[in-house]
C-alpha positions as CSV (number, residue, x, y, z in Angstrom):
1,M,24.5,6.6,9.1
2,K,22.9,3.4,10.3
3,N,19.7,2.5,12.1
4,Q,20.2,1.0,15.5
5,E,18.5,0.1,18.7
6,S,21.0,-1.5,21.1
7,G,22.0,-3.6,18.1
8,N,18.6,-5.4,18.1
9,F,16.9,-3.6,15.2
10,E,16.2,-6.1,12.4
11,V,15.8,-5.4,8.7
12,G,13.4,-8.1,7.7
13,G,12.5,-11.0,9.9
14,G,9.9,-11.4,12.7
15,K,10.3,-8.0,14.3
16,A,9.7,-6.3,11.0
17,T,6.7,-8.4,10.4
18,Y,5.3,-7.4,13.8
19,V,5.8,-3.7,12.9
20,L,4.0,-4.2,9.6
21,I,1.1,-6.1,11.3
22,I,0.5,-3.6,14.1
23,C,1.0,-0.5,11.9
24,S,-1.3,-2.0,9.2
25,L,-4.1,-2.8,11.8
26,L,-3.8,0.7,13.2
27,Y,-4.1,2.1,9.7
28,A,-7.3,0.2,9.3
29,V,-8.7,1.5,12.6
30,N,-7.5,5.0,11.7
31,C,-9.6,4.8,8.5
32,M,-12.6,3.2,10.2
33,D,-12.7,6.1,12.6
34,R,-12.2,8.6,9.8
35,Y,-14.5,7.4,7.1
36,V,-17.5,6.1,9.2
37,M,-18.5,9.8,9.2
38,T,-19.2,9.6,5.4
39,V,-21.8,6.8,5.8
40,V,-23.6,8.4,8.7
41,L,-23.4,11.9,7.3
42,Q,-27.0,12.0,6.0
43,P,-28.8,10.7,9.1
44,M,-26.5,12.8,11.3
45,K,-27.3,15.9,9.2
46,I,-31.1,15.2,9.7
47,D,-30.8,14.5,13.4
48,L,-28.8,17.6,14.2
49,G,-30.6,19.8,11.7
50,L,-27.5,20.8,9.8
51,T,-26.9,22.3,6.3
52,D,-24.6,20.8,3.7
53,L,-22.2,23.6,4.4
54,Q,-22.1,22.7,8.1
55,V,-21.7,19.0,7.4
56,G,-18.8,19.9,5.1
57,A,-17.3,22.1,7.8
58,I,-17.4,19.2,10.3
59,N,-15.5,17.0,7.9
60,S,-13.1,19.9,7.2
61,A,-12.5,20.3,11.0
62,F,-11.0,16.8,11.0
63,F,-8.5,17.7,8.3
64,A,-7.8,21.0,10.1
65,G,-6.5,18.9,13.1
66,I,-4.2,17.0,10.8
67,F,-3.1,20.2,9.0
68,I,-2.1,22.0,12.2
69,F,-0.4,19.1,14.0
70,C,1.1,16.8,11.3
71,M,4.4,18.6,11.0
72,P,5.2,19.0,14.7
73,I,4.3,15.4,15.4
74,A,6.3,14.2,12.4
75,H,9.3,16.0,13.8
76,F,8.8,14.2,17.1
77,V,8.6,10.9,15.3
78,D,12.1,11.5,14.0
79,V,13.8,13.0,17.1
80,W,12.0,11.0,19.9
81,S,10.4,7.7,19.2
82,R,8.3,6.3,16.4
83,K,6.6,3.5,18.4
84,K,5.8,5.8,21.4
85,M,4.3,8.5,19.1
86,I,2.3,5.9,17.3
87,S,0.9,4.6,20.6
88,L,0.0,8.1,21.8
89,M,-1.7,9.0,18.6
90,A,-3.8,5.9,18.5
91,F,-5.0,6.5,22.0
92,A,-5.9,10.1,21.2
93,W,-7.9,9.5,18.0
94,S,-9.7,6.6,19.6
95,F,-10.7,8.7,22.6
96,F,-12.1,11.5,20.3
97,T,-13.9,8.9,18.2
98,L,-15.8,7.8,21.3
99,A,-16.5,11.4,22.1
100,T,-18.1,12.0,18.7
101,G,-20.9,9.7,19.6
102,F,-21.9,11.9,22.5
103,C,-22.0,15.2,20.5
104,S,-25.3,17.0,20.4
105,G,-24.8,19.9,18.0
106,F,-22.6,21.6,15.4
107,I,-20.0,23.1,17.7
108,S,-19.4,20.0,19.8
109,M,-19.1,17.9,16.6
110,L,-16.6,20.3,15.2
111,F,-14.3,19.9,18.3
112,A,-14.7,16.1,18.4
113,R,-13.7,15.7,14.8
114,L,-10.9,18.2,15.2
115,G,-9.6,16.0,18.0
116,V,-9.7,12.9,15.9
117,G,-7.7,14.7,13.2
118,V,-5.1,15.8,15.8
119,G,-4.7,12.2,16.9
120,E,-4.4,10.8,13.4
121,S,-2.1,13.7,12.2
122,G,1.3,12.0,12.5
123,F,0.4,8.3,12.3
124,S,1.2,7.9,8.6
125,A,4.6,9.6,9.1
126,G,5.5,7.3,12.0
127,G,4.2,4.1,10.4
128,T,5.8,4.8,7.0
129,A,9.2,5.6,8.6
130,L,9.2,2.5,10.8
131,I,8.1,0.1,8.1
132,S,10.5,1.6,5.6
133,A,13.4,1.2,8.0
134,S,12.3,-2.4,8.8
135,Y,12.6,-3.6,5.2
136,P,15.3,-3.2,2.5
137,P,14.8,-0.5,-0.2
138,E,14.0,-3.0,-3.0
139,K,10.9,-4.2,-1.0
140,R,9.9,-0.7,0.2
141,A,7.0,0.0,-2.1
142,Q,5.7,-3.5,-1.8
143,K,5.5,-3.4,2.0
144,L,4.1,0.1,1.9
145,G,1.5,-1.2,-0.5
146,I,0.4,-3.8,2.1
147,F,0.4,-1.0,4.7
148,N,-1.7,1.2,2.4
149,M,-4.0,-1.7,1.6
150,F,-5.3,-1.4,5.1
151,I,-6.6,2.1,4.3
152,T,-9.1,0.4,2.1
153,I,-9.8,-2.4,4.7
154,G,-10.5,0.3,7.2
155,I,-12.9,2.1,4.8
156,I,-14.7,-1.2,4.1
157,V,-15.3,-1.9,7.8
158,G,-16.1,1.7,8.5
159,V,-18.8,2.1,5.8
160,I,-20.3,-1.4,5.8
161,F,-20.3,-2.2,9.5
162,G,-20.7,1.5,10.5
163,G,-23.7,1.8,8.2
164,Y,-25.2,-1.5,9.5
165,L,-24.8,-0.4,13.2
166,S,-26.3,3.0,12.4
167,A,-29.3,1.6,10.6
168,H,-30.1,-1.3,12.9
169,H,-28.5,-0.7,16.3
170,G,-29.3,2.7,17.8
171,G,-28.6,5.2,15.0
172,W,-25.6,7.2,13.8
173,R,-23.9,7.5,17.2
174,T,-23.4,3.7,17.7
175,P,-20.5,3.2,15.3
176,F,-18.5,5.8,17.1
177,Y,-19.0,4.0,20.4
178,V,-17.9,0.7,18.8
179,F,-15.0,1.9,16.7
180,G,-13.2,3.7,19.5
181,I,-12.2,0.5,21.3
182,P,-9.8,-1.4,18.9
183,G,-7.5,1.6,18.7
184,I,-6.9,1.7,22.4
185,I,-6.0,-2.0,22.4
186,L,-3.6,-1.6,19.5
187,A,-2.1,1.5,21.1
188,I,-0.8,-0.7,23.9
189,L,0.5,-3.4,21.5
190,A,2.4,-0.7,19.6
191,L,4.7,-0.1,22.5
192,F,6.2,-3.6,21.9
193,M,7.3,-2.8,18.3
194,Q,11.0,-2.5,17.5
195,D,12.3,1.1,17.1
196,Y,15.6,2.6,15.9
197,S,17.9,5.3,16.9
198,L,20.3,6.8,14.3
199,K,24.1,6.5,14.7
200,K,26.9,7.8,12.6
201,M,29.4,5.4,11.1
202,D,31.7,6.0,14.1
203,G,29.0,4.9,16.5
204,S,28.2,8.4,17.8
205,N,24.6,9.7,18.0
206,V,23.2,11.7,15.1
207,V,22.5,15.3,16.0
208,H,19.1,16.4,14.9
209,E,18.7,19.8,13.5
210,S,15.9,22.2,14.4
211,F,12.5,21.7,12.9
212,F,12.8,24.8,10.7
213,K,16.2,23.9,9.5
214,N,15.0,20.4,8.5
215,M,12.0,21.9,6.8
216,K,14.2,24.2,4.8
217,F,16.4,21.3,3.7
218,L,13.3,19.2,2.6
219,L,11.8,22.0,0.6
220,K,15.0,22.5,-1.4
221,I,14.5,19.0,-2.8
222,P,12.7,19.4,-6.2
223,T,11.1,15.9,-6.1
224,M,9.6,16.7,-2.6
225,R,8.1,19.9,-3.9
226,W,6.4,18.3,-6.9
227,L,5.3,15.4,-4.7
228,C,3.5,17.8,-2.4
229,V,1.9,19.7,-5.2
230,G,0.5,16.5,-6.7
231,I,-0.7,15.0,-3.5
232,G,-2.5,18.2,-2.6
233,M,-4.4,18.2,-5.9
234,F,-5.1,14.5,-5.6
235,A,-6.5,15.0,-2.0
236,F,-8.8,17.8,-3.1
237,Q,-10.4,15.5,-5.6
238,Q,-10.4,12.2,-3.8
239,I,-11.5,13.3,-0.4
240,S,-14.4,15.0,-2.0
241,I,-15.5,11.7,-3.6
242,I,-15.1,9.7,-0.4
243,T,-16.9,12.3,1.8
244,W,-19.9,12.9,-0.4
245,F,-20.5,9.8,-2.5
246,P,-22.5,7.8,0.1
247,A,-24.8,10.9,0.6
248,L,-25.2,11.1,-3.2
249,L,-26.4,7.5,-3.3
250,M,-28.8,8.1,-0.5
251,R,-30.3,11.2,-2.1
252,A,-30.4,9.8,-5.6
253,Y,-31.9,6.4,-4.9
254,G,-33.6,6.9,-1.5
255,I,-31.6,4.2,0.3
256,K,-30.5,4.1,3.9
257,E,-27.0,4.3,5.2
258,D,-26.6,0.5,5.5
259,K,-27.2,0.0,1.8
260,A,-25.1,3.0,0.9
261,G,-22.3,1.6,3.1
262,L,-22.6,-1.8,1.6
263,I,-22.2,-0.4,-1.9
264,N,-19.2,1.6,-1.0
265,G,-17.8,-1.4,0.9
266,I,-18.1,-3.7,-2.0
267,V,-16.3,-1.1,-4.2
268,A,-13.6,-0.8,-1.6
269,I,-13.1,-4.5,-1.4
270,I,-12.4,-4.6,-5.1
271,G,-10.3,-1.5,-4.7
272,L,-7.9,-3.5,-2.4
273,L,-6.2,-4.5,-5.6
274,G,-5.0,-0.9,-6.0
275,P,-2.4,-0.6,-3.3
276,I,-1.1,-4.1,-3.8
277,L,-0.8,-3.7,-7.6
278,G,0.6,-0.2,-7.2
279,G,3.3,-1.4,-4.8
280,I,4.4,-4.3,-7.0
281,L,4.3,-2.4,-10.3
282,A,5.9,0.7,-8.8
283,D,9.0,-1.3,-7.7
284,K,9.2,-3.0,-11.1
285,W,8.9,0.2,-13.0
286,Q,11.5,1.8,-10.8
287,K,14.0,-1.0,-11.5
288,R,13.6,-0.4,-15.3
289,K,13.7,3.4,-15.2
290,S,14.5,6.1,-12.7
291,G,11.3,7.8,-11.6
292,G,9.3,4.8,-12.6
293,R,7.4,4.8,-9.3
294,M,6.1,8.3,-9.9
295,R,5.3,7.6,-13.5
296,L,3.0,4.9,-12.3
297,A,1.4,7.3,-9.8
298,A,0.8,9.9,-12.5
299,V,-0.7,7.5,-15.0
300,S,-3.0,5.8,-12.5
301,I,-4.5,9.0,-11.2
302,A,-5.3,10.3,-14.7
303,I,-7.1,7.0,-15.4
304,S,-9.0,7.1,-12.1
305,V,-10.4,10.6,-12.9
306,I,-11.7,9.5,-16.2
307,F,-13.5,6.6,-14.5
308,M,-14.9,9.0,-11.9
309,Y,-16.5,11.2,-14.6
310,L,-18.0,8.1,-16.2
311,V,-19.4,6.8,-12.9
312,M,-21.5,10.0,-12.4
313,L,-23.2,9.8,-15.8
314,A,-25.8,7.6,-14.1
315,A,-27.1,10.6,-12.2
316,F,-28.4,12.2,-15.4
317,D,-30.8,9.3,-16.1
318,L,-31.6,7.3,-13.0
319,A,-34.2,5.2,-14.8
320,N,-31.7,3.9,-17.5
321,K,-30.7,0.5,-16.2
322,N,-28.0,-0.1,-19.0
323,L,-26.4,3.2,-18.0
324,M,-26.5,2.2,-14.4
325,I,-24.8,-1.1,-15.1
326,F,-22.1,0.6,-17.1
327,C,-21.4,3.1,-14.3
328,A,-21.5,0.4,-11.7
329,I,-18.6,-1.3,-13.6
330,M,-16.7,2.0,-13.8
331,L,-16.9,2.5,-10.0
332,P,-14.6,-0.3,-8.8
333,L,-12.2,0.5,-11.6
334,Q,-12.0,4.1,-10.3
335,S,-11.2,2.7,-6.8
336,I,-8.5,0.4,-8.0
337,F,-6.6,3.1,-10.0
338,S,-6.9,5.8,-7.4
339,G,-5.4,3.4,-4.8
340,M,-2.3,2.5,-6.9
341,A,-0.6,5.9,-6.4
342,F,0.0,6.0,-2.7
343,P,2.6,3.2,-2.3
344,A,4.7,4.8,-5.1
345,C,4.5,8.2,-3.6
346,L,5.3,7.1,0.0
347,A,8.3,5.0,-1.2
348,T,9.6,8.0,-3.0
349,T,9.3,10.2,0.1
350,Q,11.7,7.7,1.8
351,D,14.1,7.4,-1.2
352,I,14.9,11.1,-1.6
353,V,15.9,11.9,2.0
354,P,18.5,10.8,4.6
355,D,17.3,8.5,7.4
356,K,17.0,11.2,10.0
357,L,14.3,13.0,7.9
358,K,12.2,10.1,6.9
359,G,9.4,10.8,9.3
360,L,9.4,14.5,8.5
361,S,9.5,13.8,4.8
362,T,6.3,11.7,5.1
363,G,4.8,14.4,7.4
364,T,5.5,17.1,4.8
365,F,3.8,14.9,2.2
366,Y,0.7,14.5,4.3
367,L,0.7,18.2,5.2
368,A,0.2,18.9,1.5
369,F,-2.4,16.2,1.4
370,T,-4.3,17.8,4.3
371,A,-3.8,21.4,3.3
372,F,-5.9,20.8,0.1
373,G,-8.1,18.0,1.5
374,L,-9.0,20.3,4.5
375,F,-11.1,22.5,2.2
376,S,-12.6,19.9,-0.2
377,P,-15.6,18.7,1.9
378,V,-16.8,22.2,2.7
379,V,-16.1,23.4,-0.9
380,V,-18.2,20.6,-2.3
381,G,-20.9,21.3,0.4
382,G,-21.0,25.0,-0.6
383,L,-21.1,24.2,-4.3
384,S,-23.9,21.7,-3.7
385,D,-26.0,24.3,-1.9
386,N,-25.3,26.8,-4.7
387,F,-26.5,24.3,-7.3
388,G,-29.7,23.7,-5.4
389,G,-28.7,20.8,-3.2
390,G,-30.1,17.3,-3.7
391,Y,-28.1,14.6,-5.5
392,M,-27.5,16.8,-8.6
393,G,-25.9,19.5,-6.5
394,I,-23.3,17.0,-5.4
395,V,-22.8,15.7,-8.9
396,Y,-22.1,19.1,-10.4
397,A,-19.7,19.9,-7.5
398,L,-17.8,16.7,-8.0
399,Y,-17.4,17.3,-11.7
400,I,-15.8,20.6,-11.0
401,I,-13.5,19.1,-8.3
402,G,-12.5,16.2,-10.5
403,S,-10.2,18.4,-12.6
404,F,-7.7,18.6,-9.7
405,G,-6.9,14.9,-10.3
406,F,-5.3,15.8,-13.7
407,G,-3.3,18.4,-11.9
408,A,-1.8,15.6,-9.8
409,T,-0.8,13.8,-12.9
410,W,1.0,16.9,-14.3
411,A,2.9,17.5,-11.0
412,W,4.0,13.9,-10.5
413,W,5.1,13.5,-14.1
414,I,7.4,16.5,-13.7
415,S,8.8,15.0,-10.5
416,T,10.2,12.1,-12.4
417,S,13.0,14.2,-14.0
418,H,14.4,15.1,-10.5
419,I,14.3,11.8,-8.7
420,E,17.6,10.3,-9.7
421,S,19.7,13.3,-8.7
422,D,17.7,13.7,-5.4
423,M,18.3,10.0,-4.5
424,K,22.1,10.5,-5.1
425,N,22.1,13.6,-2.9
426,A,20.3,11.6,-0.1
427,K,22.9,8.9,-0.3
428,A,25.7,11.5,-0.1
429,V,24.2,12.8,3.2
430,L,24.1,9.2,4.5
431,S,27.8,8.7,3.9
432,D,28.7,11.8,5.9
C-alpha cells in the first residue's frame, strides 16, 4: 500500500509542516476549551449552587461525549477524509464551548459539555494519523511529541488566561466566550491541509472493511490490547489530578481562580519538556531495543505517580513552609514525567497497524482513555463528599486514585514483549 493524493502528498517538506502547525494549534485550542473548566470549577460551583458530585458529573459528561463518538468518528477519519473531519470537529467543539458560557444550571451545563466532548472525540485520531503519514517512521515519535506538546500549551493558556478572565473580566462565563473563537478560524484553515487516499501497489483503491471487522482485527493485536489497558488506567489517575487540583489549591489556601490558574500554568510551562523529551528519548530507545518506546512510557508514569504522592504531602501541614517548598519542586517534576508517555504510546499505535487503520487505531486508544477518564471526575467528587469535602476530601480521593498510575506501568511493560511481532505483522499487511 501507499499513501497518495493525486500524487501530491508529501512526506516531509512544507506541506507536512503546515499539517503539523494547524493540527498542533488545534490541539492547543482543543485543550484550552477542555481544561478551562478546571480553573473556573470552584466559582461556577458556587454561582450555580452545585455539589462536588454534580461538578464531577459535568466534567464526566464531556468524557461521555468522547466515549460515545470517538470510534465512529475515527472510522470516518480512515474511510472519508482526515482534514474534513478535523475541520468539522473543530467547528463543533468551538460552538459548544461558546454555548457553555450561556448555561444557567446543571442540566444545560451537562449538555453543553457533552457537546464539547462530541466535537473533540475524534480529533486526536485524525491529527495523529495525518501527522504520522506526513513524516517518515524514524521521526514519528519526535513529531508527535511536538503535536502533544501543544496539549500542555493549551492547558497553560486555558488555566492562566481563563483564570484571569474569570477573576477580572465578568466571571466564569467569559473564558468560554473568548475561547470559542480561535477554533472556528482554525477549522477553516484545516481545509487547506494535504490529505491522502490509500492505493494498492497496482494503483487500485484500497477497499475499507466494515467498522466491526476492523475493530475485530485491531483487538486481536496484543500490543493494542495492552496499550488500551494502560492508557485507561493512566487516564483515570491523570484526569482526576487535572480536574481537581485547581479546586484543591483554592480550598486549601483560599486563593481565587486567577492565582490557582497561574500556579497550574507555571507548572504546565515547565511540563512542556515532557512531550519533547518523551518523543526524542522514545525514538532513541526504540532504535536500541524493540519496545523501547513503551518501556519509556512505563517508567515515566511510575515516576510521575511517586511525585504526585509527594506533592500532596503539603496538605497535611499547610503552615510548614519547608514542606511546601519541597512539594512545589515535586509538582513540575510530576508534570514533566506524566507528559513523556503520550508520544511513545501514539507512535506505537501507528507502528503496529497497516495504513488503512491508523485513524481507528488511535481512536481505539483514546476510547480506552475516555472509558476510564469518563468516570474519574465524578468518582473523585463522590469520594471527596464522602470524606467530608474541603481540600482534604480531594486529597484523600487523589491518593486512592493514584494507584491506577502503577497499573499503567504494569500494562505498558507487558506490551513491550509483543511489539516486534506486531510490527512485522503490520508490514506483512502493507505488502499485500
